[in-house]
C-alpha positions as CSV (number, residue, x, y, z in Angstrom):
1,X,-43.0,42.2,16.9
2,X,-39.9,43.1,18.9
3,X,-38.2,44.3,15.6
4,X,-41.2,46.6,14.7
5,X,-41.2,48.1,18.2
6,X,-37.6,48.9,18.1
7,X,-37.7,50.4,14.6
8,X,-40.8,52.5,15.5
9,X,-39.0,53.8,18.5
10,X,-35.9,54.7,16.6
11,X,-37.9,56.4,14.0
12,X,-39.4,58.7,16.7
13,X,-36.0,59.2,18.1
14,X,-34.7,60.5,14.7
15,X,-37.6,62.8,14.5
16,X,-37.0,64.4,17.9
17,X,-33.2,64.1,18.4
18,X,-31.2,67.2,19.5
19,X,-29.6,69.0,16.5
20,X,-26.3,68.8,18.5
21,X,-26.2,65.1,17.9
22,X,-25.6,65.8,14.3
23,X,-23.8,69.1,14.2
24,X,-21.4,69.3,17.1
25,X,-18.2,67.5,17.9
26,X,-19.0,67.8,21.6
27,X,-22.4,67.3,23.3
28,X,-23.7,67.9,26.8
29,X,-20.3,68.3,28.3
30,X,-21.9,69.9,31.3
31,X,-23.1,66.4,32.5
32,X,-20.2,64.3,31.0
33,X,-18.8,61.7,33.3
34,X,-15.7,60.2,31.7
35,X,-15.6,57.0,33.7
36,X,-19.2,56.2,32.6
37,X,-18.7,57.2,28.9
38,X,-21.1,55.3,26.6
39,X,-22.4,53.0,29.3
40,X,-24.2,55.9,31.0
41,X,-25.7,57.1,27.7
42,X,-26.9,53.7,26.6
43,X,-28.3,52.8,30.1
44,X,-30.4,56.0,30.1
45,X,-31.3,55.5,26.5
46,X,-32.5,51.9,27.3
47,X,-34.6,53.3,30.1
48,X,-36.3,55.7,27.7
49,X,-36.9,52.8,25.2
50,X,-38.5,50.7,27.9
51,X,-40.9,53.7,28.7
52,X,-41.4,54.4,25.0
53,X,-40.2,57.9,25.6
54,X,-38.6,59.6,22.6
55,X,-39.6,63.1,23.3
56,X,-37.3,66.0,22.4
57,X,-37.0,67.0,26.1
58,X,-36.0,63.5,27.2
59,X,-33.4,63.0,24.5
60,X,-31.9,66.4,25.1
61,X,-31.3,65.4,28.8
62,X,-29.3,62.4,27.8
63,X,-25.5,62.7,28.6
64,X,-23.0,62.6,25.9
65,X,-21.7,59.2,24.9
66,X,-18.1,60.3,24.3
67,X,-16.2,63.5,24.8
68,X,-15.2,63.6,21.1
69,X,-17.2,62.3,18.1
70,X,-13.9,60.9,16.8
71,X,-14.3,58.1,19.4
72,X,-18.0,57.7,19.0
73,X,-21.1,59.9,19.7
74,X,-24.8,59.7,20.5
75,X,-25.9,58.7,17.0
76,X,-23.2,56.0,16.6
77,X,-24.2,54.7,20.0
78,X,-27.9,54.6,19.0
79,X,-26.9,52.8,15.7
80,X,-24.9,50.1,17.5
81,X,-27.6,49.6,20.2
82,X,-30.3,49.3,17.5
83,X,-28.4,46.8,15.4
84,X,-27.7,44.8,18.6
85,X,-31.3,44.8,19.6
86,X,-32.4,43.6,16.1
87,X,-29.7,40.8,16.2
88,X,-30.2,39.8,19.9
89,X,-26.6,40.7,21.0
90,X,-25.0,43.2,23.2
91,X,-24.5,46.8,22.1
92,X,-20.7,46.6,22.7
93,X,-20.5,43.8,20.1
94,X,-21.4,46.3,17.4
95,X,-18.7,48.8,16.4
96,X,-19.1,51.3,13.6
97,X,-16.2,52.8,11.6
98,X,-15.8,55.6,9.0
99,X,-13.1,53.4,7.4
100,X,-13.8,50.2,5.6
101,X,-10.3,48.7,6.2
102,X,-9.3,49.7,9.7
103,X,-11.7,47.3,11.4
104,X,-9.9,44.4,9.6
105,X,-6.5,45.9,10.7
106,X,-7.9,46.0,14.3
107,X,-8.5,42.3,14.4
108,X,-5.1,41.6,12.7
109,X,-3.4,43.7,15.4
110,X,-5.0,41.9,18.2
111,X,-4.1,38.5,16.7
112,X,-0.5,39.6,16.1
113,X,-0.1,39.8,19.9
114,X,-2.1,36.8,20.5
115,X,0.0,34.9,18.0
116,X,-3.2,33.7,16.4
117,X,-4.1,32.9,12.8
118,X,-6.5,35.1,10.9
119,X,-8.5,34.2,7.8
120,X,-10.2,37.0,5.8
121,X,-13.1,35.7,3.8
122,X,-15.0,37.7,1.2
123,X,-17.5,37.1,-1.6
124,X,-17.1,39.6,-4.5
125,X,-14.3,42.0,-3.9
126,X,-12.3,43.3,-1.0
127,X,-12.5,47.1,-0.4
128,X,-10.5,48.8,-3.1
129,X,-8.2,50.3,-0.5
130,X,-7.2,46.9,1.0
131,X,-3.6,46.2,0.0
132,X,-2.7,42.8,1.2
133,X,1.0,42.9,0.5
134,X,1.5,46.3,2.1
135,X,-0.5,45.3,5.1
136,X,1.7,42.2,5.5
137,X,5.1,43.9,4.7
138,X,4.7,47.3,6.3
139,X,2.1,46.8,9.1
140,X,3.5,43.4,10.0
141,X,0.2,41.6,10.0
142,X,-0.2,38.0,8.8
143,X,-3.3,36.5,7.4
144,X,-4.7,34.4,4.6
145,X,-7.4,35.5,2.1
146,X,-10.2,33.2,0.9
147,X,-12.8,34.2,-1.8
148,X,-16.1,32.2,-1.5
149,X,-19.4,32.1,-3.4
150,X,-21.6,32.1,-0.3
151,X,-21.5,32.5,3.5
152,X,-22.6,28.9,3.8
153,X,-19.3,27.8,2.2
154,X,-17.2,29.0,5.2
155,X,-15.6,26.1,6.9
156,X,-14.0,25.6,10.3
157,X,-10.6,27.4,10.8
158,X,-7.9,27.3,13.4
159,X,-7.9,31.0,14.4
160,X,-10.1,34.0,13.7
161,X,-12.4,34.2,10.7
162,X,-13.2,37.7,9.4
163,X,-16.0,37.9,6.9
164,X,-16.1,41.2,5.0
165,X,-18.7,42.2,2.4
166,X,-20.1,45.3,0.8
167,X,-23.8,45.6,1.7
168,X,-26.5,47.8,0.4
169,X,-28.1,47.6,3.8
170,X,-25.1,48.0,6.1
171,X,-27.1,47.2,9.2
172,X,-28.3,43.7,8.4
173,X,-26.0,40.9,9.2
174,X,-25.9,37.2,8.2
175,X,-23.9,35.1,10.6
176,X,-23.0,31.5,11.4
177,X,-20.9,30.0,14.1
178,X,-17.8,29.7,11.9
179,X,-17.5,33.5,11.6
180,X,-15.9,35.5,14.4
181,X,-16.1,39.0,12.9
182,X,-18.6,40.1,10.3
183,X,-17.7,43.4,8.7
184,X,-20.4,45.1,6.5
185,X,-19.1,47.9,4.4
186,X,-20.7,50.5,2.3
187,X,-18.1,52.9,0.6
188,X,-20.0,56.1,1.2
189,X,-20.7,55.4,4.9
190,X,-17.8,53.2,6.2
191,X,-18.3,49.9,8.0
192,X,-19.9,48.2,10.9
193,X,-18.3,45.2,12.8
194,X,-20.3,42.5,14.5
195,X,-18.2,40.7,17.1
196,X,-19.8,37.2,17.0
197,X,-19.8,34.9,20.0
198,X,-18.7,35.2,23.7
199,X,-15.3,33.7,22.8
200,X,-14.5,37.0,21.0
201,X,-15.6,39.4,23.7
202,X,-11.9,40.1,24.6
203,X,-11.5,41.7,21.2
204,X,-14.1,44.4,21.8
205,X,-11.9,46.8,23.7
206,X,-9.0,46.2,21.4
207,X,-11.2,47.1,18.3
208,X,-12.5,50.1,20.2
209,X,-9.0,51.3,20.9
210,X,-7.9,51.0,17.3
211,X,-11.0,53.2,16.5
212,X,-9.9,55.6,19.2
213,X,-6.3,56.0,18.0
214,X,-6.0,55.2,14.3
215,X,-9.3,56.3,12.7
216,X,-12.8,57.5,13.8
217,X,-16.3,56.2,14.3
218,X,-18.8,56.5,11.5
219,X,-19.5,60.2,11.2
220,X,-22.8,61.5,12.6
221,X,-24.1,62.4,9.2
222,X,-23.4,59.0,7.8
223,X,-24.7,57.3,10.9
224,X,-28.0,59.1,10.4
225,X,-28.2,57.8,6.9
226,X,-27.6,54.3,8.1
227,X,-30.3,54.7,10.9
228,X,-32.8,56.1,8.4
229,X,-32.3,53.2,6.1
230,X,-32.8,50.8,9.0
231,X,-36.2,52.3,9.8
232,X,-37.3,52.4,6.2
233,X,-36.7,56.1,5.5
234,X,-34.8,57.5,2.6
235,X,-31.7,59.6,3.2
236,X,-29.6,61.6,0.8
237,X,-25.9,60.8,1.1
238,X,-24.7,63.0,-1.7
239,X,-22.7,66.2,-1.1
240,X,-22.6,68.5,-4.1
241,X,-19.4,70.0,-5.4
242,X,-17.2,67.4,-3.9
243,X,-14.3,67.9,-6.3
244,X,-14.6,71.7,-5.9
245,X,-14.7,71.5,-2.2
246,X,-11.6,69.3,-2.1
247,X,-9.7,71.6,-4.4
248,X,-10.8,74.6,-2.3
249,X,-9.6,73.0,0.9
250,X,-6.3,72.0,-0.5
251,X,-5.7,75.6,-1.9
252,X,-6.7,77.1,1.5
253,X,-4.1,74.8,3.3
254,X,-1.5,76.0,0.8
255,X,-2.4,79.6,1.5
256,X,-2.4,79.2,5.3
257,X,0.8,77.3,5.4
258,X,2.6,79.4,2.7
259,X,3.3,76.3,0.5
260,X,2.6,75.0,-3.0
261,X,3.0,71.3,-2.2
262,X,0.3,68.6,-2.0
263,X,-2.0,68.7,1.0
264,X,-3.7,65.6,2.3
265,X,-6.9,65.7,4.4
266,X,-7.9,62.8,6.7
267,X,-11.0,61.9,8.8
268,X,-9.2,63.2,11.9
269,X,-5.9,64.5,13.3
270,X,-5.0,61.1,14.5
271,X,-6.0,59.5,11.1
272,X,-3.5,61.8,9.3
273,X,-0.9,61.1,11.9
274,X,-1.3,57.4,11.5
275,X,-0.8,57.8,7.7
276,X,2.3,59.9,8.3
277,X,3.8,57.2,10.6
278,X,3.0,54.3,8.4
279,X,4.0,56.2,5.2
280,X,7.4,57.1,6.8
281,X,8.0,53.5,8.0
282,X,7.1,52.3,4.4
283,X,9.7,54.8,3.0
284,X,12.4,53.7,5.5
285,X,11.8,50.0,4.7
286,X,12.3,50.8,1.0
287,X,15.2,53.3,1.3
288,X,17.1,52.4,4.4
289,X,16.8,48.6,4.4
290,X,18.0,46.8,7.6
291,X,18.1,50.0,9.7
292,X,16.0,50.4,12.7
293,X,13.4,53.2,12.9
294,X,13.3,55.6,15.9
295,X,10.0,57.6,16.6
296,X,11.1,60.4,18.9
297,X,8.2,61.7,21.0
298,X,7.8,64.0,24.1
299,X,6.6,61.8,26.9
300,X,4.1,64.4,28.1
301,X,2.6,65.3,24.6
302,X,-1.0,64.8,23.7
303,X,-2.1,61.3,24.8
304,X,-3.3,60.3,21.3
305,X,0.0,61.2,19.7
306,X,2.0,59.4,22.4
307,X,-0.2,56.4,22.5
308,X,-0.4,55.9,18.8
309,X,3.4,56.2,18.3
310,X,3.9,53.5,21.0
311,X,1.2,51.3,19.4
312,X,2.8,51.5,16.0
313,X,6.2,50.6,17.5
314,X,4.8,47.7,19.5
315,X,3.7,46.0,16.3
316,X,7.1,46.2,14.5
317,X,10.4,44.7,15.6
318,X,12.5,47.4,13.9
319,X,10.6,50.4,15.2
320,X,11.2,51.9,18.6
321,X,9.9,55.0,20.5
322,X,12.5,57.3,22.0
323,X,11.4,59.9,24.6
324,X,12.7,63.4,24.6
325,X,11.6,66.2,26.9
326,X,10.5,69.4,25.4
327,X,9.3,72.0,27.9
328,X,9.3,73.1,31.5
329,X,12.9,72.7,32.8
330,X,13.9,71.0,29.5
331,X,15.3,72.5,26.4
332,X,13.7,71.0,23.3
333,X,16.6,72.0,21.0
334,X,19.3,70.6,23.3
335,X,17.4,67.3,23.8
336,X,16.8,66.9,20.0
337,X,20.6,67.3,19.5
338,X,21.3,64.6,22.1
339,X,18.6,62.3,20.8
340,X,19.8,62.6,17.2
341,X,23.4,62.1,18.1
342,X,22.5,58.9,19.8
343,X,20.4,57.7,16.9
344,X,23.2,58.5,14.5
345,X,25.6,56.3,16.6
346,X,23.0,53.5,16.1
347,X,22.9,54.2,12.3
348,X,19.1,54.4,12.7
349,X,16.3,56.4,11.0
350,X,15.0,59.3,13.1
351,X,11.4,60.6,12.9
352,X,10.6,63.4,15.4
353,X,7.1,64.3,16.5
354,X,6.7,67.6,18.4
355,X,4.1,70.3,19.0
356,X,5.0,74.0,18.6
357,X,3.8,75.6,20.8
358,X,4.2,72.7,23.2
359,X,1.1,71.3,25.0
360,X,0.2,72.1,27.7
361,X,2.9,74.6,28.7
362,X,2.6,76.6,25.5
363,X,6.3,77.1,24.9
364,X,8.1,77.8,21.6
365,X,11.8,76.8,21.1
366,X,14.4,79.2,19.5
367,X,13.5,78.4,15.9
368,X,16.9,79.3,14.4
369,X,18.5,76.9,16.9
370,X,15.9,74.3,16.0
371,X,16.6,74.5,12.3
372,X,20.3,74.3,12.9
373,X,20.1,71.2,15.1
374,X,17.8,69.5,12.7
375,X,20.1,70.4,9.7
376,X,23.3,69.3,11.5
377,X,25.3,66.6,9.6
378,X,26.0,63.7,11.8
379,X,28.0,60.6,11.2
380,X,27.6,56.9,12.0
381,X,30.4,54.9,13.8
382,X,31.7,53.9,10.4
383,X,32.1,57.5,9.3
384,X,29.1,57.5,6.9
385,X,26.6,60.4,6.9
386,X,23.7,59.5,9.2
387,X,20.2,59.5,8.0
388,X,18.7,63.0,8.4
389,X,15.6,63.4,10.5
390,X,12.1,64.0,9.4
391,X,10.4,66.6,11.7
392,X,6.8,65.9,12.1
393,X,5.3,69.2,13.4
394,X,1.9,69.3,15.2
395,X,0.7,72.8,14.4
396,X,-2.7,72.5,16.0
397,X,-2.3,75.3,18.4
398,X,-0.9,77.7,15.8
399,X,-1.8,76.5,12.2
400,X,-1.2,80.0,10.9
401,X,2.6,80.1,11.5
402,X,4.7,79.7,8.4
403,X,7.4,77.0,8.7
404,X,7.4,75.3,5.3
405,X,7.5,78.1,2.6
406,X,10.6,78.5,0.5
407,X,12.0,81.3,2.7
408,X,10.5,80.0,6.0
409,X,12.6,78.7,8.9
410,X,12.2,75.0,8.2
411,X,12.3,75.2,4.4
412,X,15.5,73.1,4.1
413,X,14.6,70.6,6.8
414,X,12.5,67.6,5.9
415,X,9.4,68.8,7.7
416,X,5.8,67.6,7.6
417,X,3.2,69.7,9.4
418,X,-0.2,68.5,10.5
419,X,-3.2,69.9,12.4
420,X,-6.4,68.6,13.9
421,X,-9.3,69.9,11.9
422,X,-11.7,69.8,14.9
423,X,-9.9,72.8,16.3
424,X,-9.5,76.0,14.3
425,X,-9.9,74.7,10.7
426,X,-13.5,73.6,11.2
427,X,-14.2,75.5,14.5
428,X,-15.4,72.3,16.1
429,X,-17.9,71.3,13.4
430,X,-16.0,68.1,12.2
431,X,-13.0,66.1,13.1
432,X,-11.0,66.2,9.8
433,X,-7.3,66.9,10.0
434,X,-4.7,67.6,7.3
435,X,-1.0,67.5,6.7
436,X,1.4,69.1,4.3
437,X,5.2,69.2,3.8
438,X,7.8,71.5,2.3
439,X,9.4,70.8,-1.1
440,X,12.0,68.4,0.4
441,X,9.2,65.9,1.4
442,X,7.3,65.4,-1.9
443,X,8.3,61.7,-2.1
444,X,7.3,61.3,1.6
445,X,3.9,62.8,1.0
446,X,3.3,60.3,-1.8
447,X,3.9,57.5,0.7
448,X,1.7,59.1,3.3
449,X,-1.1,59.4,0.7
450,X,-0.7,55.8,-0.1
451,X,-1.3,54.8,3.5
452,X,-4.1,57.3,3.9
453,X,-5.9,55.4,1.1
454,X,-5.0,51.9,2.5
455,X,-6.6,52.8,5.8
456,X,-9.5,54.4,4.0
457,X,-9.1,57.4,6.3
458,X,-9.5,60.3,3.8
459,X,-11.9,63.0,4.9
460,X,-15.5,62.4,3.9
461,X,-17.3,64.6,1.4
462,X,-19.2,66.4,4.2
463,X,-16.0,67.0,6.1
464,X,-14.4,68.6,3.0
465,X,-17.5,70.7,2.6
466,X,-17.4,72.0,6.3
467,X,-13.7,72.8,6.0
468,X,-14.3,74.6,2.6
469,X,-16.9,76.7,4.5
470,X,-15.0,77.3,7.7
471,X,-11.3,77.7,6.7
472,X,-11.6,81.0,5.0
473,X,-12.3,82.7,8.3
474,X,-9.8,80.7,10.2
475,X,-7.0,83.3,10.3
476,X,-9.3,86.0,11.6
477,X,-10.7,83.7,14.2
478,X,-7.2,82.8,15.4
479,X,-6.5,86.5,15.8
480,X,-9.7,87.3,17.6
481,X,-9.4,84.3,20.0
482,X,-5.7,85.3,20.8
483,X,-6.9,88.8,21.7
484,X,-9.4,87.4,24.2
485,X,-6.8,85.1,25.6
486,X,-4.2,87.8,26.0
487,X,-6.7,90.0,27.8
488,X,-7.7,87.1,30.1
489,X,-4.1,86.2,30.9
490,X,-3.3,89.8,31.7
491,X,-6.3,90.0,34.0
492,X,-5.2,86.9,35.9
493,X,-1.8,88.3,36.3
494,X,-3.3,91.4,37.8
495,X,-5.8,89.7,40.2
496,X,-3.7,86.7,41.1
497,X,-0.1,87.6,40.5
498,X,1.2,84.6,42.4
499,X,-0.3,82.2,39.9
500,X,2.1,80.8,37.2
501,X,0.8,81.2,33.7
502,X,2.3,79.5,30.7
503,X,1.5,81.6,27.6
504,X,3.5,83.0,24.7
505,X,5.3,86.3,25.1
506,X,4.4,89.5,23.2
507,X,7.5,89.0,21.2
508,X,6.5,85.5,20.1
509,X,3.0,86.8,19.2
510,X,4.6,89.3,16.9
511,X,6.1,86.3,15.0
512,X,2.5,84.9,14.4
513,X,2.6,82.6,17.5
514,X,-0.9,83.6,18.7
515,X,-2.4,80.6,20.3
516,X,-5.7,81.0,22.3
517,X,-4.8,78.5,25.0
518,X,-2.7,78.9,28.2
519,X,-1.9,76.8,31.2
520,X,-2.5,77.9,34.8
521,X,-0.5,76.7,37.7
522,X,-2.5,78.0,40.7
523,X,-0.8,79.1,44.0
524,X,-0.6,76.3,46.6
525,X,0.0,75.8,50.2
526,X,1.1,73.0,52.5
527,X,4.0,71.7,54.5
528,X,5.1,68.9,52.3
529,X,5.4,68.4,48.5
530,X,2.5,65.9,48.7
531,X,0.3,68.4,50.6
532,X,1.0,71.2,48.1
533,X,0.3,69.0,45.1
534,X,-3.0,67.8,46.6
535,X,-4.1,71.4,47.5
536,X,-3.3,72.6,44.0
537,X,-5.2,69.8,42.3
538,X,-8.2,70.5,44.5
539,X,-8.0,74.2,43.6
540,X,-7.9,73.4,39.9
541,X,-11.1,71.5,40.1
542,X,-12.7,74.2,42.3
543,X,-11.9,76.8,39.7
544,X,-13.1,74.7,36.8
545,X,-16.4,73.7,38.6
546,X,-17.1,77.3,39.4
547,X,-16.6,78.5,35.8
548,X,-18.8,75.8,34.2
549,X,-21.4,76.2,36.9
550,X,-21.6,80.0,36.7
551,X,-21.3,80.2,32.9
552,X,-22.9,76.9,31.7
553,X,-23.7,78.2,28.2
554,X,-20.0,79.1,27.5
555,X,-17.6,77.4,29.9
556,X,-17.2,73.6,29.3
557,X,-15.0,71.0,30.9
558,X,-13.4,69.6,27.7
559,X,-10.1,69.6,25.8
560,X,-11.7,71.5,22.9
561,X,-9.6,74.2,21.3
562,X,-10.3,76.6,18.4
563,X,-14.1,76.4,18.8
564,X,-16.4,79.0,17.3
565,X,-17.8,80.0,20.7
566,X,-17.2,79.5,24.4
567,X,-14.3,78.7,26.8
568,X,-12.9,75.2,27.5
569,X,-11.2,74.0,30.6
570,X,-9.3,70.8,31.3
571,X,-6.7,69.1,33.4
572,X,-4.2,67.6,30.9
573,X,-3.3,64.8,33.3
574,X,-6.8,63.5,33.4
575,X,-7.8,64.1,29.7
576,X,-5.2,64.7,26.9
577,X,-2.6,62.8,28.8
578,X,-4.7,59.9,29.7
579,X,-2.3,57.3,28.4
580,X,0.9,59.2,29.5
581,X,3.1,57.8,32.2
582,X,2.1,59.2,35.6
583,X,5.4,60.9,36.2
584,X,5.2,62.9,33.0
585,X,1.6,64.1,33.5
586,X,0.7,67.8,34.1
587,X,-1.8,68.4,36.9
588,X,-2.4,72.0,35.9
589,X,-5.4,73.7,34.4
590,X,-5.5,74.2,30.6
591,X,-7.8,77.0,29.3
592,X,-8.8,77.5,25.7
593,X,-10.8,80.6,24.6
594,X,-12.7,81.3,21.5
595,X,-13.2,84.5,19.4
596,X,-16.9,84.7,20.5
597,X,-17.4,84.6,24.3
598,X,-18.4,86.9,27.2
599,X,-15.0,87.7,28.4
600,X,-16.2,90.2,31.1
601,X,-18.3,87.6,32.7
602,X,-15.4,85.1,32.8
603,X,-13.3,87.8,34.4
604,X,-16.0,88.4,37.1
605,X,-16.3,84.7,37.9
606,X,-12.6,84.3,38.1
607,X,-12.4,87.3,40.5
608,X,-15.0,85.7,42.6
609,X,-12.8,82.6,42.7
610,X,-9.7,84.7,43.7
611,X,-11.7,86.2,46.6
612,X,-12.7,82.7,47.8
613,X,-9.2,81.3,48.2
């Protein structure tokens, strides 16, 4: 009876759900409370369920579950809650993934640090992407595999038992006390993990964090398919013209980046970055045996990039993160030179990750100097030529700038560029990200592709379709958004000249650096440094709250960038730099504008703010 009640309710929810649940990467940011993410959504959803209220109005008033669908979203939360209800467990014990293999890696990672054995049990075949030897040798995870005929054949084991199986009905789980983690897979949808037993509750946050940093949740479209199957409705999972869409996207990436090399498209920006890091580590293990690997990362860069690099290094004895400062009072080029000289003295392998323009201060180094310092020949203490760096360039802010073509600035430097697809490439309609290298990196791209497939993190057919539709207008959208941003920046200079604005110069804009984001350091007052900092932080929030209150249809409190409409405000220290060390955080306002927004209204509200301070 309980099962029927739950299924009937979910069926009504699916009929009445907001279209934003399916089509947007951000939902109800106007009432988003980060500290209560997911719990707030599910608590209110549970109340609606108890009152049998599935009206469109009630569902629309629910807060968002996460700030980005990469981490989870209303539909994935509903799916996990429903499965938990039907199996008499807690919603947090059910975790959906777009990838079939990453949830296994999540358990293996946790057990690596716990020094605990892992047994992976399966019936017919493991996911085709699962490469046991590479996962052991490159990722550093240890486990044993056991093929069985039936789930009843699983015996006791000193450690964690993971049971993985492909299921036509991905939402139905068979369990027994000998299984710690049940992973149901379905190639066209992804996977769902059932964390079985209270003794495994400590794994939940670890598995969630892997989903946050190395892959994504099951996509909204695929989650909807799973939910419809669960309530007995049919759902079409097919996307027509998959091959054509993929070819079109790859061609568009070549055109936009001025390249003719192979492009790779992943389920998110962090998914492609993870493939890049693991592919490069694989390459170093094969070609630079015995040498340590140094991942060089700005300490104040985007939190996902920073955190992921450190998480990778934490798993491998021969990999270490090296900090280098890039903006503000720091010179990126000089610091790269210092870092590379130190790495050469250690005869190590250098991989550098950097954003150009930098985030959040939107600075661009001297590119000629950057090329020269990356190309510089260095020697080891024994006089041998040091390993040359691979420059991993995050171009999310300016994906239109040409770095990689045969005559472009970084043509001769081993450079791999990547971008988050939830920004300009899709205009906020999906999370897919991509990477591409110049001609010096073909062998590296092959390694990256290998790890993209091992992690089952390639873009979904629908993500390819969205990119194929959105990317042709990307260059024009970048241009239009930049014009709005330049006009808004000039207006702020005029009405609040004492504010410090970080934005590209007109000279840089003429070189195609036309971002639509700037950072704003508001004027402050106080007798001590602490008082001044506290005043500035409060003023930041006052400004943001005023903008999103007065212009709720356009101004949002979110880290979004490159969206089709609206204006997005955030404090990097409390959002994108969430895992960054406190001393490296930026308590300034970051503003991202779109090509389609009421700029005059934003000017008016900003002027009201100036008059109030």
